[in-house]
C-alpha positions as CSV (number, residue, x, y, z in Angstrom):
1,M,111.2,72.1,48.1
2,L,111.4,74.5,45.2
3,I,110.9,77.6,47.5
4,N,113.8,76.5,49.6
5,R,116.1,76.2,46.6
6,I,115.0,79.5,45.2
7,F,115.8,81.1,48.5
8,H,119.3,79.6,48.7
9,L,120.0,80.7,45.1
10,S,118.8,84.2,45.9
11,I,121.1,84.4,48.9
12,G,124.0,83.2,46.8
13,W,123.3,85.7,44.1
14,L,123.1,88.5,46.7
15,L,126.5,87.5,48.2
16,N,128.1,87.3,44.8
17,S,126.8,90.8,43.9
18,L,128.0,92.2,47.2
19,A,131.5,90.7,46.6
20,Y,131.8,92.3,43.1
21,S,130.6,95.6,44.3
22,I,133.3,95.6,47.0
23,I,136.1,94.4,44.7
24,Y,135.5,96.5,41.6
25,P,136.5,99.9,43.0
26,F,139.8,98.5,44.2
27,L,140.7,96.3,41.3
28,P,142.3,99.1,39.2
29,L,144.5,100.2,42.1
30,Y,145.6,96.6,42.7
31,L,146.4,96.0,39.1
32,H,148.3,99.3,38.8
33,Q,150.2,99.3,42.0
34,Y,151.1,95.6,42.5
35,H,151.3,94.3,39.0
36,G,152.5,97.5,37.3
37,I,149.8,97.6,34.6
38,D,149.4,101.0,33.0
39,M,146.2,102.8,34.2
40,K,145.1,103.3,30.5
41,L,145.2,99.6,30.0
42,V,143.4,98.9,33.3
43,G,140.7,101.5,32.3
44,L,140.3,99.8,28.9
45,S,139.8,96.4,30.6
46,F,136.5,97.5,32.3
47,P,134.5,98.2,29.1
48,C,135.9,95.0,27.6
49,M,134.6,93.1,30.6
50,A,131.2,94.8,30.3
51,V,131.0,93.8,26.6
52,G,132.1,90.3,27.4
53,A,129.4,90.0,30.1
54,M,126.7,91.3,27.7
55,I,127.8,88.8,25.0
56,G,128.0,85.9,27.4
57,R,124.5,86.4,28.6
58,R,122.9,86.1,25.2
59,S,121.6,82.7,24.3
60,P,123.5,80.6,21.7
61,A,120.3,80.3,19.7
62,C,120.2,84.1,19.4
63,W,123.8,84.2,18.1
64,S,123.3,81.4,15.7
65,T,120.3,83.3,14.2
66,V,122.4,86.5,14.0
67,S,125.3,84.7,12.3
68,A,123.0,83.0,9.9
69,A,121.4,86.3,8.9
70,A,124.9,87.8,8.5
71,G,126.0,84.9,6.2
72,C,128.7,83.7,8.6
């Protein structure tokens, strides 16, 4: 049934969101303390991940239209 599938997808989305909300505050500490990455570089990685997430969510048709308009 479609309702059952939507329910399962919603539960999966909820668990995924909860996992990210638990991990993100501790990720910079982990990268700095255990891997020795400078905190400036760790801090720069978060905006880059946000931009990558925004770009990744756009449809390919949208980007092809933008690139055609830009003459790429």
